[in-house]
C-alpha positions in Angstrom: -7.2 53.9 15.8 -6.5 52.6 12.3 -2.9 51.5 13.7 -4.8 49.3 16.3 -7.2 47.8 13.8 -4.6 47.1 11.5 -2.3 45.2 14.3 -5.2 43.3 15.4 -6.2 42.3 11.8 -2.4 41.2 11.3 -2.2 39.4 14.6 -5.5 37.5 13.8 -4.2 36.5 10.6 -0.9 35.1 12.0 -2.8 33.2 14.6 -5.4 31.8 12.1 -2.8 30.3 9.6 -1.4 27.7 12.1 -5.0 26.6 12.9 -5.5 25.8 9.1 -2.2 24.0 8.9 -3.1 21.9 11.9 -6.4 20.4 10.4 -5.8 16.8 10.0 -6.3 15.5 6.4 -6.7 11.8 6.6 -6.1 9.4 3.6 -5.0 6.1 2.9 -1.3 5.9 1.9 -1.5 4.5 -1.7 2.2 3.5 -1.6 2.1 1.5 1.5 1.3 -2.2 1.1 -1.1 -2.1 4.2 -4.1 0.2 4.8 -2.3 2.4 7.4 -4.1 5.8 7.8 -1.7 8.5 7.3 -2.1 12.3 7.6 -1.6 14.7 4.7 1.4 14.8 2.4 3.6 14.0 5.4 3.1 10.2 5.3 3.0 10.0 9.3 1.0 6.9 10.4 -1.9 7.8 12.5 -3.5 4.4 13.3 -2.6 0.7 13.2 -4.9 -1.2 10.8 -6.6 -4.5 11.3 -4.1 -6.1 8.8 -0.9 -4.6 10.3 1.3 -6.6 12.7 3.7 -5.1 15.3 7.0 -6.6 15.6 6.7 -6.9 19.4 3.7 -9.2 18.8 5.6 -11.4 16.2 8.9 -11.9 18.0 8.4 -14.8 20.5 5.5 -16.1 18.8 5.1 -19.8 18.2 5.2 -21.1 14.4 3.1 -24.1 13.5 3.4 -26.4 10.4 0.6 -27.7 8.4 0.1 -30.7 10.7 -0.3 -28.2 13.8 3.0 -29.3 15.1 5.2 -26.5 16.7 8.2 -25.5 14.4 9.7 -23.0 16.6 9.4 -19.3 17.6 10.1 -16.1 15.7 13.3 -14.6 16.9 13.6 -11.7 14.7 12.2 -9.6 11.9 14.2 -8.6 8.6 13.3 -5.3 7.1 14.4 -4.6 3.3 16.2 -1.4 2.5 12.9 -0.4 0.8 10.9 -0.7 4.1 9.2 -3.9 3.3 9.2 -6.9 5.6 11.4 -9.3 3.9 11.4 -12.5 6.3 11.1 -13.7 9.9 13.9 -15.6 11.5 12.5 -18.8 13.2 14.7 -21.0 15.7 14.1 -24.6 14.4 15.2 -27.9 15.7 17.2 -28.6 19.0 15.9 -28.8 22.5 15.5 -25.7 24.9 17.8 -23.7 22.4 20.6 -26.4 22.3 21.2 -27.3 18.6 18.8 -24.9 17.3 19.4 -23.1 13.9 18.0 -19.9 12.4 16.0 -20.3 9.2 14.6 -17.1 7.5 10.9 -17.6 6.2 9.5 -15.3 3.6 7.0 -13.0 5.6 4.4 -13.9 2.9 4.6 -17.3 3.7 3.1 -16.9 7.1 -0.6 -17.1 7.8 -1.2 -15.0 10.9 -4.6 -15.4 12.8 -5.5 -12.6 15.3 -7.3 -13.6 18.6 -11.0 -12.3 18.5 -11.4 -8.8 19.7 -7.7 -8.5 20.4 -4.3 -7.2 19.0 -2.7 -10.5 19.9 -1.7 -13.2 17.6 -3.8 -16.4 17.8 -1.7 -18.5 15.6 1.0 -18.4 12.9 0.9 -21.1 10.4 3.4 -22.0 7.4 3.2 -24.6 4.9 6.6 -26.1 5.9 6.9 -29.1 8.1 9.3 -29.2 10.9 11.5 -31.8 8.9 11.7 -29.4 6.0 12.6 -26.6 8.0 15.5 -28.7 9.6 16.8 -29.5 6.1 16.5 -25.8 5.2 19.7 -23.8 4.9 20.7 -21.9 8.0 20.3 -18.1 8.0 23.4 -16.1 8.8 23.1 -12.8 10.2 25.3 -10.1 8.4 28.5 -9.4 10.5 29.9 -6.1 9.5 33.6 -6.2 10.2 34.7 -3.6 12.7 37.3 -1.0 11.7 41.0 -1.6 12.7 42.8 1.2 14.2 46.7 1.4 14.2 48.6 1.4 17.4 48.3 -0.7 20.5 44.9 -1.4 22.2 43.7 -0.9 25.8 44.1 -4.6 26.3 47.8 -4.7 25.2 48.6 -1.8 27.4 47.1 -3.8 30.3 49.0 -6.8 29.5 52.3 -4.8 29.5 51.4 -3.6 33.0 50.8 -6.9 34.3 52.9 -8.5 37.1 53.8 -11.4 35.0 55.7 -9.2 32.5 59.4 -9.9 32.3 60.3 -6.2 32.3 58.7 -5.5 35.6 60.9 -8.3 37.3 64.2 -7.5 38.5 
């Protein structure tokens, strides 16, 4: 009888520990620059706050200058090594993408307005005019060189097998 009681008590204790561990402790992550709600010490984000922006909403959004003239669209978001958003890349100038150049605008230079009662963007404004951004330096994406291998490549082997190769003519 005591053996069953001890087994039942041990089993109840083992089953109760995960229940305590699963209880969410909601707090605001003080190290984050937004007011994202996190859980416990893990730092997992539980919910998007009203001041947060998803990259899917930013990319493709039109950017307007101080005179309400369209400047271009956001084509990319640059995230720094420490996790902060450094800039957004905006395609400016050109017509239908021809002659367009990329300019990286600091994220804090954007004024983003949300549509009422929606997660969608109403308007993104900057203090730069279209002419200022046309004169701004073009942004260059980091092109990491690919590693070189020794020996012949697959295309070299294909060329050596082609019918125009002089060794195959006899």
